[in-house]
N, C-alpha and C positions, 0 to 999 in steps of 0.2 A: 253090346253095340250101343253107340250113341245115336239116338233118334232126334232129328230136328224136323219139326212140323211147322210149315209155313202156311198160315191160314188167314188170308186177307190181311188185317192189321194186327194179327197175333202170331207170336213165335213161341214155340215150346221146345226146350232142349232138355233131354233126359237120358239117363242111362250112363253106362261106363264103357269105354272103348275095349277094355281087356286086351290091349296091345302088349302090355307088360304089367308087372306088379304095381299096385297102388304106390304112388310116390315116384315111380320111375317111367310112368306111362306118358310118352311124348305126345300121343294123339289127344289124350284127355287134357294134358297141359296146354296144348295148342288151342283146342276148342275153348277152354276156360279163358285163356289170354285174349283170344279174338273177341269173345262175347263180352267179357267184363270190360275190356278196353273200349269197346263200342258203346256199352251202356254208360260208362263214365264220361265219354266224350259228348254224348248226346245230353246227358244231364248237366254237364258243365255249360253247354250252349243254352239250353232251355229246359229247366227241371220239370216243366209242365207238359213236355212233348211226349213223354212215355211214362208208363207205369210198369214196374217190374217187381217180381217176387223171386227171391232165392230160397227155394224150398229144399227139403231133403232130397238130393239127387235129381233136382229139376229146377230149371229157370224158365219163368214165364215173362214174356215181354208183350205189352200191348202198346201199340202206336196210337197216341191220342191226337197228335197234331202232325200231319204229314207235309212238312214244309220241305224246301229244296235240300237244305243241309241234312235233316234227319233222313230223308229218302236216300241221299248219297251215302251216308254212314251205314245205314241198314243194307243197302245194295252192296257196299264194300264188304261188310261182314258176311253176307251170303256168298259173295264171290270167293272169299278166302275159305269159307267152310266147304264150298263146292270143290276147291282145289284139294282140300284134305280128303273129301269123299272119293275123289278120283284116285288119289295116291293110296288111300287105306279103305278100300270098298268093303272089307270084312269088319270094319271097326266103326264106321260112321255112314249113316243113311239120311238123306234129305228127302222129305215127303212134301209135296205141294197139294193143298186141298182147295 
């Protein structure tokens, strides 16, 4: 299962959806696309607004500057991930701390 932990200005995404075989897993591909597109968009606007690490099987995002655009992009990312969680509750879980 993919776990997404939202904790103040930090977001941690880890795990694997196990919806299908690696390379064919549409849930993992969707999460990856949503998260990486959001990170790239934020960095394109202001490279100092977030810090992120792409570790083995885990992505960490720390929001350093919470301006209007960064907040909207992060909220949009979370909204799309919530849609996936609703459609695939056995494969993705969002936790708020």
